[in-house]
BAFI-94068 format. One line per 4 residues: for each residue y, x, z of C-alpha. Coordinates in nm, 3 decimals. Last residue first. Layout:
% BAFI-94068
Y/X/Z | ...
This chain:
% BAFI-94068
0.953/3.499/4.604 | 1.322/3.437/4.563 | 1.396/3.449/4.933 | 1.668/3.707/4.878
1.532/3.942/5.143 | 1.175/3.890/5.022 | 1.272/3.951/4.657 | 1.456/4.269/4.750
1.157/4.379/4.955 | 0.929/4.312/4.655 | 1.146/4.512/4.416 | 1.196/4.827/4.625
0.831/4.792/4.735 | 0.723/4.839/4.372 | 0.908/5.169/4.343 | 0.758/5.298/4.671
0.411/5.191/4.557 | 0.453/5.392/4.234 | 0.534/5.703/4.433 | 0.243/5.633/4.672
-0.002/5.590/4.383 | 0.115/5.914/4.221 | 0.073/6.099/4.554 | -0.280/5.961/4.591
-0.371/6.084/4.242 | -0.240/6.432/4.318 | -0.426/6.439/4.656 | -0.759/6.322/4.510
-0.863/5.968/4.594 | -1.192/5.929/4.783 | -1.028/5.809/5.101 | -0.915/5.482/4.940
-0.635/5.347/5.158 | -0.372/5.415/4.888 | -0.580/5.211/4.639 | -0.572/4.904/4.859
-0.198/4.931/4.909 | -0.154/4.977/4.531 | -0.351/4.658/4.457 | -0.151/4.456/4.710
0.179/4.586/4.565 | 0.060/4.495/4.213 | -0.013/4.138/4.322 | 0.331/4.107/4.482
0.494/4.241/4.165 | 0.303/4.000/3.938 | 0.380/3.702/4.161 | 0.755/3.786/4.163
0.819/3.772/3.785 | 0.897/3.400/3.786 | 1.137/3.460/4.077 | 1.351/3.684/3.858
1.356/4.060/3.791 | 1.636/4.240/3.606 | 1.612/4.576/3.426 | 1.893/4.736/3.224
1.986/4.972/3.512 | 1.640/5.125/3.492 | 1.481/5.213/3.828 | 1.242/4.933/3.933
1.157/4.824/3.578 | 1.081/5.179/3.449 | 0.981/5.118/3.086 | 0.814/5.408/2.903
0.542/5.212/2.727 | 0.785/4.939/2.629 | 1.023/5.165/2.440 | 1.329/4.942/2.411
1.491/4.917/2.066 | 1.707/5.124/1.828 | 1.923/5.336/2.064 | 1.726/5.659/2.037
1.529/5.770/1.732 | 1.750/6.058/1.608 | 1.778/6.207/1.959 | 1.402/6.231/2.009
1.253/5.975/2.248 | 1.140/5.998/2.616 | 1.494/5.964/2.750 | 1.520/5.629/2.571
1.291/5.463/2.826 | 1.541/5.510/3.108 | 1.796/5.293/2.926 | 2.159/5.338/3.038
2.289/5.485/2.709 | 2.073/5.241/2.506 | 2.188/4.912/2.659 | 1.901/4.662/2.647
1.935/4.371/2.885 | 1.564/4.395/2.972 | 1.385/4.111/3.153 | 1.109/4.194/3.400
0.733/4.200/3.467 | 0.617/3.969/3.187 | 0.901/4.057/2.951 | 1.196/3.906/2.771
1.431/4.125/2.571 | 1.807/4.053/2.579 | 2.016/4.238/2.325 | 2.279/3.973/2.243
2.337/3.875/2.609 | 2.683/3.709/2.611 | 2.658/3.564/2.261 | 2.307/3.433/2.322
2.420/3.290/2.655 | 2.700/3.093/2.488 | 2.466/2.956/2.220 | 2.200/2.871/2.479
2.449/2.677/2.687 | 2.566/2.476/2.387 | 2.209/2.406/2.277 | 2.104/2.312/2.630
2.356/2.027/2.639 | 2.415/1.923/3.000 | 2.763/2.078/3.019 | 2.868/1.908/2.697
3.190/1.760/2.834 | 3.263/2.095/3.002 | 3.248/2.257/2.660 | 3.520/2.022/2.533
3.729/2.068/2.844 | 3.714/2.452/2.818 | 3.773/2.638/3.145 | 3.452/2.527/3.314
3.241/2.633/3.018 | 3.401/2.975/2.994 | 3.378/3.025/3.371 | 3.007/2.942/3.364
2.951/3.192/3.079 | 3.135/3.465/3.275 | 2.935/3.388/3.588 | 2.613/3.430/3.390
2.729/3.766/3.259 | 2.834/3.888/3.604 | 2.502/3.777/3.752 | 2.309/3.963/3.482
2.514/4.280/3.528 | 2.457/4.267/3.905 | 2.084/4.213/3.858 | 2.045/4.524/3.642
1.903/4.752/3.913 | 1.670/4.483/4.047 | 1.709/4.131/4.177 | 1.762/3.796/4.005
1.880/3.437/4.049 | 2.119/3.463/4.342 | 2.198/3.097/4.391 | 2.541/2.931/4.385
2.447/2.605/4.207 | 2.600/2.745/3.885 | 2.356/3.035/3.922 | 2.066/2.790/3.928
2.200/2.630/3.610 | 2.237/2.966/3.438 | 1.889/3.076/3.543 | 1.745/2.762/3.382
1.938/2.833/3.061 | 1.816/3.194/3.055 | 1.492/3.115/2.875 | 1.695/2.930/2.612
1.884/3.254/2.544 | 1.559/3.440/2.481 | 1.451/3.174/2.234 | 1.789/3.201/2.058
1.750/3.577/2.028 | 1.397/3.536/1.891 | 1.529/3.286/1.636 | 1.792/3.539/1.529
1.519/3.797/1.466 | 1.338/3.532/1.262 | 1.651/3.479/1.051 | 1.688/3.852/0.996
1.337/3.865/0.851 | 1.426/3.559/0.642 | 1.714/3.739/0.473 | 1.515/4.056/0.418
1.224/3.894/0.236 | 0.883/3.803/0.376 | 0.584/3.806/0.139 | 0.390/3.482/0.169
0.387/3.397/-0.201 | 0.280/3.750/-0.292 | 0.012/3.750/-0.025 | -0.097/3.408/-0.146
-0.153/3.539/-0.498 | -0.334/3.857/-0.397 | -0.555/3.673/-0.149 | -0.627/3.398/-0.400
-0.753/3.628/-0.674 | -1.126/3.628/-0.605 | -1.087/3.286/-0.443 | -0.998/3.120/-0.772
-1.025/2.754/-0.675 | -0.852/2.848/-0.351 | -0.521/2.875/-0.536 | -0.451/2.508/-0.466
-0.130/2.593/-0.277 | -0.268/2.420/0.033 | -0.611/2.583/0.014 | -0.486/2.932/-0.072
-0.215/2.898/0.188 | -0.473/2.822/0.454 | -0.678/3.127/0.354 | -0.374/3.357/0.332
-0.261/3.234/0.674 | -0.549/3.404/0.853 | -0.317/3.464/1.149 | 0.031/3.306/1.121
0.323/3.480/0.952 | 0.223/3.337/0.613 | 0.362/2.997/0.717 | 0.724/3.100/0.669
0.671/3.288/0.343 | 0.472/2.997/0.201 | 0.755/2.762/0.296 | 0.994/2.978/0.095
0.771/2.999/-0.214 | 0.712/2.625/-0.234 | 1.081/2.550/-0.180 | 1.157/2.801/-0.458
0.920/2.618/-0.693 | 1.128/2.301/-0.640 | 1.460/2.460/-0.732 | 1.771/2.561/-0.540
2.032/2.806/-0.671 | 2.282/2.850/-0.391 | 2.631/2.742/-0.288 | 2.636/2.704/0.092
2.529/2.359/0.217 | 2.778/2.193/0.451 | 2.608/2.054/0.758 | 2.579/1.679/0.799
2.766/1.442/1.032 | 2.810/1.177/0.762 | 3.191/1.191/0.739 | 3.228/1.571/0.711
2.909/1.605/0.503 | 3.018/1.361/0.231 | 3.096/1.582/-0.071 | 2.876/1.872/0.041
2.579/1.637/0.076 | 2.636/1.495/-0.273 | 2.661/1.838/-0.435 | 2.333/1.948/-0.275
2.161/1.619/-0.363 | 2.283/1.611/-0.723 | 2.172/1.970/-0.781 | 1.826/1.884/-0.649
1.795/1.574/-0.867 | 1.927/1.753/-1.176 | 1.652/2.013/-1.139 | 1.387/1.752/-1.061
1.447/1.542/-1.372 | 1.261/1.226/-1.274 | 0.927/1.061/-1.352 | 0.811/0.708/-1.428
0.878/0.498/-1.736 | 0.850/0.123/-1.691 | 1.067/0.038/-1.988 | 1.119/0.340/-2.211
1.060/0.145/-2.535 | 1.322/-0.113/-2.454 | 1.475/-0.169/-2.116 | 1.495/0.039/-1.803
1.379/-0.054/-1.454 | 1.630/0.067/-1.194 | 1.637/0.387/-0.988 | 1.432/0.571/-1.250
1.092/0.674/-1.123 | 0.934/0.873/-0.842 | 0.686/0.675/-0.634 | 0.441/0.596/-0.914
0.224/0.282/-0.950 | 0.412/-0.048/-0.991 | 0.753/0.121/-1.029 | 1.030/-0.032/-0.817
1.053/0.274/-0.594 | 1.248/0.266/-0.267 | 0.983/0.109/-0.044 | 0.716/0.348/-0.162
0.963/0.638/-0.133 | 1.036/0.549/0.230 | 0.662/0.547/0.310 | 0.627/0.885/0.136
0.910/1.027/0.348 | 0.745/0.897/0.666 | 0.418/1.066/0.567 | 0.605/1.390/0.504
0.771/1.364/0.847 | 0.424/1.314/1.006 | 0.265/1.632/0.873 | 0.083/1.688/0.546
-0.244/1.824/0.411 | -0.267/1.817/0.032 | -0.565/1.646/-0.130 | -0.684/1.665/-0.491
-0.739/1.430/-0.785 | -0.835/1.632/-1.092 | -0.607/1.662/-1.397 | -0.892/1.723/-1.647
-0.659/1.949/-1.849 | -0.647/2.200/-1.561 | -0.416/2.498/-1.580 | -0.138/2.310/-1.397
-0.202/1.937/-1.377 | -0.319/1.878/-1.021 | -0.320/1.508/-0.941 | -0.215/1.352/-0.610
-0.356/1.248/-0.276 | -0.164/1.294/0.048 | -0.318/1.421/0.369 | -0.351/1.339/0.737
-0.614/1.547/0.918 | -0.978/1.467/1.002 | -1.131/1.651/0.707 | -0.894/1.458/0.478
-0.736/1.138/0.606 | -0.545/0.960/0.331 | -0.195/0.861/0.220 | -0.174/0.784/-0.154
-0.130/0.407/-0.128 | 0.133/0.417/-0.405 | 0.131/0.713/-0.641 | 0.209/1.082/-0.612
0.220/1.233/-0.964 | 0.583/1.341/-0.920 | 0.487/1.565/-0.631 | 0.207/1.730/-0.830
0.428/1.806/-1.130 | 0.697/1.960/-0.908 | 0.438/2.176/-0.736 | 0.322/2.095/-0.384
0.414/2.315/-0.086 | 0.389/2.005/0.138 | 0.685/2.087/0.366 | 0.952/2.189/0.118
0.885/1.991/-0.196 | 0.812/1.678/0.009 | 1.142/1.711/0.194 | 1.348/1.769/-0.120
1.185/1.484/-0.314 | 1.245/1.240/-0.031 | 1.608/1.353/-0.008 | 1.654/1.305/-0.385
1.536/0.944/-0.359 | 1.770/0.889/-0.065 | 2.064/1.043/-0.251 | 2.003/0.812/-0.547
1.989/0.511/-0.317 | 2.310/0.630/-0.150 | 2.494/0.659/-0.482 | 2.381/0.313/-0.598
2.496/0.178/-0.260 | 2.845/0.313/-0.324 | 2.862/0.115/-0.649 | 2.747/-0.199/-0.468
3.018/-0.139/-0.211 | 2.994/0.016/0.134 | 3.183/0.006/0.461 | 3.224/0.216/0.778
2.951/0.461/0.686 | 2.799/0.721/0.921 | 2.887/0.498/1.213 | 3.064/0.685/1.493
3.098/1.013/1.677 | 3.373/1.275/1.692 | 3.311/1.644/1.763 | 3.477/1.779/1.446
3.135/1.855/1.298 | 3.040/1.485/1.311 | 2.796/1.317/1.548 | 2.624/1.024/1.385
2.588/0.656/1.466 | 2.358/0.445/1.249 | 2.533/0.160/1.069 | 2.592/-0.158/1.269
2.965/-0.177/1.197 | 2.900/-0.161/0.821 | 3.163/-0.378/0.650 | 3.059/-0.467/0.291
3.316/-0.357/0.038 | 3.387/-0.593/-0.254 | 3.372/-0.403/-0.583 | 3.036/-0.541/-0.687
3.148/-0.897/-0.599 | 3.406/-0.892/-0.874 | 3.653/-0.658/-1.034 | 3.482/-0.359/-1.189
3.415/-0.019/-1.039 | 3.759/0.102/-1.152 | 3.901/-0.203/-0.977 | 3.824/-0.049/-0.639
3.913/-0.338/-0.412 | 4.111/-0.289/-0.090 | 4.031/-0.530/0.192 | 4.304/-0.742/0.345
4.377/-0.950/0.655 | 4.690/-0.760/0.756 | 4.903/-1.062/0.850 | 5.107/-1.012/0.532
4.786/-1.045/0.333 | 4.705/-1.375/0.507 | 5.052/-1.507/0.416 | 5.003/-1.386/0.058
4.682/-1.589/0.032 | 4.863/-1.904/0.140 | 5.129/-1.832/-0.124 | 4.855/-1.808/-0.388
4.744/-2.161/-0.296 | 5.101/-2.292/-0.343 | 5.145/-2.111/-0.674 | 4.824/-2.266/-0.804
4.929/-2.616/-0.697 | 5.265/-2.576/-0.871 | 5.100/-2.471/-1.192 | 5.194/-2.180/-1.415
5.127/-1.936/-1.130 | 4.749/-1.999/-1.178 | 4.553/-1.998/-0.853 | 4.303/-2.262/-0.973
4.294/-2.047/-1.287 | 4.054/-1.815/-1.104 | 3.791/-2.094/-1.107 | 3.797/-2.112/-1.486
3.794/-1.738/-1.543 | 3.417/-1.732/-1.595 | 3.435/-1.996/-1.871 | 3.136/-2.230/-1.821
2.805/-2.188/-2.007 | 2.609/-2.101/-1.696 | 2.767/-2.237/-1.381 | 3.088/-2.086/-1.244
3.030/-1.821/-0.975 | 3.095/-1.889/-0.608 | 3.365/-2.129/-0.487 | 3.546/-1.932/-0.215
3.430/-1.573/-0.268 | 3.426/-1.616/-0.644 | 3.783/-1.752/-0.641 | 3.898/-1.457/-0.428
3.738/-1.220/-0.679 | 3.921/-1.376/-0.973 | 4.246/-1.381/-0.774 | 4.254/-1.011/-0.688
4.537/-1.041/-0.436 | 4.838/-0.809/-0.477 | 4.863/-0.477/-0.293 | 4.943/-0.292/-0.616
4.929/-0.515/-0.924 | 4.825/-0.308/-1.227 | 4.899/0.061/-1.183 | 4.665/0.075/-0.882
4.807/0.328/-0.635 | 4.833/0.074/-0.351 | 4.476/-0.050/-0.426 | 4.443/-0.408/-0.553
4.373/-0.677/-0.294 | 4.063/-0.858/-0.164 | 4.157/-1.114/0.106 | 3.951/-1.068/0.421
3.728/-1.344/0.562 | 3.616/-1.275/0.919 | 3.914/-1.469/1.054 | 3.772/-1.794/0.912
4.072/-2.024/0.861 | 4.130/-1.868/0.519 | 3.809/-2.021/0.384 | 3.885/-2.367/0.526
4.239/-2.355/0.384 | 4.110/-2.263/0.037 | 3.842/-2.534/0.035 | 4.092/-2.794/0.166
4.327/-2.716/-0.120 | 4.040/-2.765/-0.366 | 3.952/-3.105/-0.212 | 4.313/-3.218/-0.214
4.356/-3.122/-0.578 | 4.050/-3.315/-0.694 | 3.721/-3.152/-0.781 | 3.700/-2.978/-1.118
3.481/-3.144/-1.384 | 3.141/-3.002/-1.457 | 3.105/-2.924/-1.825 | 2.897/-3.178/-2.011
2.562/-3.110/-2.178 | 2.462/-3.381/-2.429 | 2.234/-3.664/-2.306 | 1.923/-3.693/-2.519
1.739/-4.027/-2.526 | 1.386/-4.140/-2.452 | 1.305/-4.487/-2.597 | 1.145/-4.755/-2.381
1.398/-4.853/-2.120 | 1.679/-4.798/-2.362 | 1.937/-4.534/-2.432 | 2.119/-4.430/-2.745
2.393/-4.171/-2.722 | 2.768/-4.155/-2.716 | 2.831/-4.512/-2.613 | 3.181/-4.636/-2.707
3.069/-4.922/-2.929 | 2.748/-5.079/-2.811 | 2.418/-4.944/-2.941 | 2.159/-5.151/-3.125
1.797/-5.037/-3.110 | 1.594/-5.054/-3.429 | 1.230/-5.067/-3.531 | 1.251/-5.381/-3.748
1.023/-5.280/-4.034 | 1.330/-5.214/-4.249 | 1.450/-4.972/-3.984 | 1.127/-4.770/-4.018
1.177/-4.750/-4.395 | 1.536/-4.639/-4.335 | 1.403/-4.354/-4.119 | 1.173/-4.229/-4.397
1.458/-4.248/-4.648 | 1.679/-4.048/-4.415 | 1.408/-3.783/-4.391 | 1.386/-3.763/-4.771
1.762/-3.715/-4.794 | 1.744/-3.433/-4.540 | 1.465/-3.268/-4.743 | 1.670/-3.296/-5.066
1.935/-3.078/-4.905 | 2.278/-3.119/-5.063 | 2.461/-3.116/-4.731 | 2.369/-3.468/-4.626
2.298/-3.400/-4.256 | 1.980/-3.573/-4.136 | 1.847/-3.308/-3.895 | 2.196/-3.185/-3.824
2.238/-3.237/-3.449 | 1.969/-2.990/-3.341 | 1.801/-2.870/-3.019 | 1.868/-3.182/-2.814
1.508/-3.293/-2.783 | 1.452/-3.246/-3.157 | 1.388/-3.615/-3.236 | 1.638/-3.747/-2.985
1.908/-3.502/-3.091 | 1.864/-3.597/-3.459 | 1.879/-3.969/-3.370 | 2.210/-3.919/-3.195
2.350/-3.739/-3.502 | 2.216/-4.002/-3.745 | 2.348/-4.311/-3.565 | 2.185/-4.552/-3.813
2.417/-4.807/-3.978 | 2.338/-5.163/-3.859 | 2.700/-5.265/-3.836 | 2.917/-5.070/-4.077
3.049/-4.726/-3.994 | 3.383/-4.543/-4.009 | 3.644/-4.805/-3.924 | 3.391/-4.994/-3.713
3.148/-5.282/-3.786 | 2.914/-5.397/-3.513 | 2.600/-5.298/-3.316 | 2.575/-4.941/-3.455
2.214/-4.823/-3.492 | 1.971/-4.626/-3.271 | 1.620/-4.597/-3.426 | 1.345/-4.714/-3.192
1.072/-4.512/-3.014 | 0.805/-4.706/-2.821 | 0.574/-4.715/-3.122 | 0.535/-4.335/-3.111
0.440/-4.238/-3.466 | 0.810/-4.216/-3.550 | 0.862/-3.923/-3.310 | 0.555/-3.737/-3.433
0.663/-3.780/-3.796 | 1.013/-3.659/-3.716 | 0.877/-3.350/-3.534 | 0.641/-3.272/-3.822
0.929/-3.293/-4.068 | 1.129/-3.043/-3.862 | 0.851/-2.789/-3.812 | 0.876/-2.613/-4.150
1.250/-2.568/-4.110 | 1.210/-2.403/-3.772 | 1.342/-2.594/-3.476 | 1.684/-2.507/-3.338
1.653/-2.304/-3.014 | 1.733/-2.487/-2.694 | 2.020/-2.325/-2.508 | 2.047/-1.957/-2.431
2.079/-1.865/-2.063 | 2.435/-1.778/-1.983 | 2.505/-1.405/-1.978 | 2.402/-1.227/-1.658
2.671/-1.185/-1.399 | 2.475/-1.370/-1.135 | 2.689/-1.415/-0.827 | 2.422/-1.562/-0.600
2.137/-1.346/-0.728 | 2.354/-1.037/-0.725 | 2.474/-1.120/-0.375 | 2.116/-1.148/-0.254
2.037/-0.812/-0.408 | 2.355/-0.679/-0.248 | 2.230/-0.776/0.098 | 1.878/-0.643/0.040
2.025/-0.310/-0.070 | 2.240/-0.300/0.244 | 1.930/-0.334/0.463 | 1.750/-0.068/0.259
2.039/0.174/0.300 | 2.067/0.110/0.674 | 1.695/0.173/0.733 | 1.714/0.490/0.515
2.006/0.656/0.699 | 1.833/0.793/1.007 | 1.481/0.913/0.917 | 1.500/0.968/0.543
1.870/1.055/0.507 | 1.867/1.270/0.820 | 1.548/1.442/0.703 | 1.709/1.538/0.373
2.025/1.665/0.545 | 1.821/1.872/0.790 | 1.616/2.020/0.506 | 1.921/2.115/0.298
2.110/2.252/0.599 | 1.809/2.468/0.700 | 1.726/2.617/0.360 | 2.081/2.713/0.260
2.164/2.958/0.542 | 1.798/3.060/0.541 | 1.820/3.181/0.178 | 1.580/3.002/-0.062
1.304/3.243/-0.154 | 1.289/3.410/-0.492 | 1.030/3.339/-0.764 | 0.970/3.656/-0.969
0.645/3.719/-0.786 | 0.538/4.077/-0.713 | 0.820/4.330/-0.740 | 1.118/4.219/-0.943
1.205/4.410/-1.262 | 1.573/4.480/-1.299 | 1.703/4.562/-1.642 | 2.036/4.741/-1.656
2.233/4.690/-1.975 | 2.316/4.934/-2.258 | 2.140/4.772/-2.553 | 1.840/4.998/-2.508
1.812/4.898/-2.141 | 1.737/4.538/-2.241 | 1.475/4.649/-2.496 | 1.315/4.890/-2.248
1.279/4.615/-1.986 | 1.128/4.374/-2.237 | 0.874/4.630/-2.356 | 0.781/4.710/-1.997
0.729/4.343/-1.915 | 0.512/4.297/-2.224 | 0.290/4.579/-2.100 | 0.279/4.904/-2.288
-0.023/5.095/-2.419 | 0.000/4.970/-2.777 | 0.337/4.819/-2.852 | 0.288/4.742/-3.223
-0.063/4.604/-3.152 | -0.268/4.655/-3.466 | -0.288/4.412/-3.754 | -0.535/4.163/-3.901
-0.393/3.985/-4.208 | -0.213/3.655/-4.170 | -0.220/3.421/-4.473 | -0.415/3.139/-4.306
-0.467/3.198/-3.935 | -0.832/3.215/-3.821 | -0.871/3.596/-3.822 | -0.512/3.639/-3.692
-0.587/3.472/-3.358 | -0.564/3.789/-3.145 | -0.263/3.914/-3.344 | -0.092/3.578/-3.294
-0.147/3.607/-2.917 | 0.001/3.957/-2.927 | 0.306/3.823/-3.110 | 0.345/3.539/-2.854
0.321/3.786/-2.565 | 0.598/4.000/-2.716 | 0.839/3.705/-2.729 | 0.739/3.597/-2.376
0.817/3.954/-2.261 | 1.152/3.926/-2.440 | 1.235/3.625/-2.224 | 1.136/3.816/-1.909
1.353/4.114/-2.005 | 1.665/3.922/-1.922 | 2.003/3.887/-2.094 | 1.920/3.724/-2.425
2.066/3.720/-2.779 | 2.075/4.095/-2.855 | 1.728/4.134/-2.701 | 1.582/3.905/-2.970
1.723/4.124/-3.250 | 1.590/4.433/-3.071 | 1.247/4.268/-3.049 | 1.247/4.191/-3.420
1.367/4.546/-3.497 | 1.074/4.687/-3.300 | 0.839/4.457/-3.494 | 0.982/4.579/-3.824
0.950/4.943/-3.710 | 0.579/4.881/-3.648 | 0.544/4.794/-4.020 | 0.478/4.434/-4.122
0.169/4.361/-4.331 | 0.003/4.144/-4.064 | 0.307/3.918/-4.072 | 0.200/3.792/-4.414
0.522/3.627/-4.536 | 0.630/3.982/-4.621 | 0.980/4.081/-4.506 | 1.279/3.940/-4.693
1.506/4.002/-4.390 | 1.589/3.630/-4.378 | 1.217/3.546/-4.413 | 1.137/3.787/-4.128
1.392/3.621/-3.900 | 1.238/3.285/-3.987 | 0.893/3.414/-3.892 | 1.014/3.565/-3.564
1.196/3.249/-3.460 | 0.889/3.037/-3.547 | 0.672/3.273/-3.345 | 0.895/3.228/-3.039
0.882/2.847/-3.075 | 0.501/2.858/-3.097 | 0.496/3.062/-2.777 | 0.711/2.804/-2.596
0.514/2.505/-2.727 | 0.188/2.674/-2.626 | 0.322/2.739/-2.276 | 0.438/2.378/-2.236
0.102/2.245/-2.359 | -0.079/2.447/-2.096 | -0.332/2.702/-2.210 | -0.680/2.567/-2.255
-0.945/2.636/-1.987 | -1.247/2.794/-2.156 | -1.056/3.122/-2.173 | -1.051/3.261/-2.524
-1.325/3.439/-2.715 | -1.235/3.516/-3.076 | -1.540/3.663/-3.249 | -1.463/3.473/-3.574
-1.774/3.258/-3.519 | -1.654/3.185/-3.166 | -1.319/3.072/-3.301 | -1.484/2.847/-3.559
-1.700/2.689/-3.290 | -1.392/2.556/-3.104 | -1.407/2.649/-2.733 | -1.038/2.746/-2.707
-0.923/2.411/-2.852 | -0.554/2.382/-2.764 | -0.502/2.753/-2.833 | -0.667/2.730/-3.175
-0.475/2.416/-3.270 | -0.143/2.576/-3.175 | -0.192/2.880/-3.399 | -0.337/2.671/-3.683
-0.036/2.437/-3.668 | 0.200/2.736/-3.667 | 0.029/2.885/-3.971 | 0.039/2.558/-4.164
0.408/2.494/-4.101 | 0.493/2.855/-4.185 | 0.310/2.819/-4.515 | 0.484/2.489/-4.596
0.833/2.614/-4.520 | 1.088/2.335/-4.466 | 0.813/2.126/-4.304 | 0.916/2.170/-3.940
0.656/2.130/-3.667 | 0.699/1.935/-3.345 | 0.468/1.967/-3.046 | 0.525/1.672/-2.812
0.507/1.640/-2.433 | 0.859/1.766/-2.370 | 1.003/1.491/-2.592 | 0.830/1.224/-2.382
0.990/1.362/-2.062 | 0.763/1.562/-1.833 | 0.767/1.530/-1.453 | 0.529/1.234/-1.454
0.263/1.429/-1.639 | 0.174/1.288/-1.983 | -0.188/1.187/-2.012 | -0.428/1.338/-2.268
-0.344/1.071/-2.530 | 0.028/1.121/-2.460 | 0.009/1.449/-2.652 | 0.216/1.361/-2.960
0.155/1.611/-3.240 | 0.442/1.600/-3.490 | 0.522/1.683/-3.852 | 0.216/1.808/-4.040
-0.050/1.568/-3.915 | -0.355/1.728/-4.084 | -0.478/1.872/-3.754 | -0.517/1.525/-3.614
-0.322/1.344/-3.345 | -0.508/1.117/-3.100 | -0.355/0.770/-3.098 | -0.316/0.618/-2.754
-0.469/0.298/-2.614 | -0.750/0.459/-2.421 | -0.691/0.794/-2.258 | -0.862/1.114/-2.367
-1.009/1.331/-2.093 | -0.968/1.683/-2.228 | -1.236/1.951/-2.183 | -1.077/2.176/-2.444
-1.271/2.117/-2.763 | -1.138/1.784/-2.895 | -0.762/1.755/-2.852 | -0.619/1.812/-3.202
-0.879/1.588/-3.362 | -1.019/1.727/-3.688 | -0.935/1.524/-3.999 | -0.733/1.800/-4.170
-1.023/2.045/-4.148 | -0.975/2.386/-3.986 | -1.027/2.742/-4.113 | -0.908/2.789/-4.472
-0.625/2.547/-4.409 | -0.490/2.336/-4.695 | -0.120/2.356/-4.785 | 0.083/2.040/-4.741
0.173/1.849/-5.061 | 0.526/1.904/-5.184 | 0.773/1.624/-5.131 | 0.889/1.457/-5.453
1.239/1.554/-5.578 | 1.473/1.267/-5.578 | 1.559/1.131/-5.926
């Protein structure tokens, strides 16, 4: 006999009938069961709304019943955290935040406690964790540290123990106990535990979330935007094509025929049929070898009564009901309600009585008609014969006859053998061999298209030519359509890449969390305080899941429009690529981590053909996009306020500055990237000078003008000597790249440009030896004397204005002799520049 399950232990604090979600400000949804504290196995949280980025299993708290006391204690622990305003907690002097902890955090802490409790059972420690010695807790942490590599995980372990200590007064069988790590933060405990086992523990300053490196950030964003802005129209057009093909070549199983009537309905059908005076029983009109004249045609009658659903209504197989039905029919015959049927007819038919005609398979057209179909199809030069791949172990370079038959005659009707049309090319028949020979002649002429049989023979494997695909410029300098052809299997890949591209772009430029992005629904674009915005739901630290606005720019709006067209789901934009069946039908939400990895790997696999940049290997996650964009925008004035609003930290303004400062902190990699941007900006400023120099003009004056002219001439010679560069002579990006390499230390100024070279710099003479050679010292610049200085026509108005001011000052009779001498010295320097500009005609 199986052993009966033990009854769950009662709680000394909470009742079994109390709702799990009742004292936390939750908005319960209709149509879902609300779990109760007495449910000992599982608490499903769909009643409070499952976020789109959470799978059903991630939105459930599961308890194990192998230890009844542990089961009860863990349920009490979770119940208290889910209901922080419960009166029992207040009575026990436990005051938690009014906002409940997130379900994911509670599940994680409950899992840590379960590990600790099981470890204690194995060590035969007291079931009452409050009776453990401090050394026991240290051993528990050391045991945890032996299985992990980071102090952060151990910090979660320590946090769960401290949470249990706080809730001990309402946990059955847990005595109050002191903090085993009094005076230390959880992070410090984790760091010490990792170091104790001989490993280095690094503790990041501020936020643990790193930024995405610039060398990864830019290729990822450019690839996402290319998919959304350039590739999406092609992908949607191809999707419409294959949808039409799927409808025309339906591979669904034949629709089921009429279902046989239920046994209880059969007699009612016969009664209804006989009650119609227009119906007559079909009988044989003369004697045959099997039947005598006047014998009812029982099978035909059965089809008439059941509208073709059954042939055995009157079958004598020992059923007394069938015999009774025959007796009822014979009574009708005796009253004269008969219809004689000539020999050879398969069913009864008269002007009055409806009859059932059995389904017949469509007969093949004649030989001449089939031959004409094949010749007509081959006469069209646009039709290519599908063949097996050269490395296919089956029939290399031979025609795929089943696919050819589909292309010529379509799919067989429902209920017909799907190889029937392919047998029209059968080598066992002379006509089939002749038609196959015609195909071979077309193959010999080069009219072929290779079929990937691994994807399944049929219309799905047929490539669709894509001559009208968007043109891209590839890294090797060539240009052309980004895809030359595509199959249904290839389209599935592109649709997946497009969905991932939308997610990448929205993660980057909206600074929304993963949960907030996946909650975006149709018709979510709005105008908020006069600027475009997207509406979604905030789920983190807010059980009410309020509807909030995030400001966006035009590319984000375009990405949302693409997602609306891509998604099949009636409400949400991010869902499975195709509707699923069964219990998960209609489910929305995606796995963001797998989506990002898929996109990076997909771009690197096709970048050479699609004109995309290769993405360096890097760990990319949605929260890292949020952190990186925050770092970029934090450079603007008052950015901490804007970031607080966009990141939704503004609800806690007392802490928002600290949080947004941490998000906006610039790292080393991005600091170098901004320096590079400044170099590129300086190079773009020189593009106009380069073009004037190519026209033979003298573009600058001053002590450094000769160096500038020599550098520009060198760039011009490089472009003229390289045919490929000469082809791109009008491309500013190419010119800027060459100029940036030629003038790596160019600094732009209002009065002059500085081609910084420390040994020749006048300003460096004013600095100590250990500080020289780092950067120009603007306050000590001598534009008219320094050999790094060049002055262009755009600087001329400032020099002319200064010369006029100095002339006026020199005529002032009230100036002291030392002051007048300083003005005259400065005037002499300025006249060196203005006279040079006058002589050159640049002014």
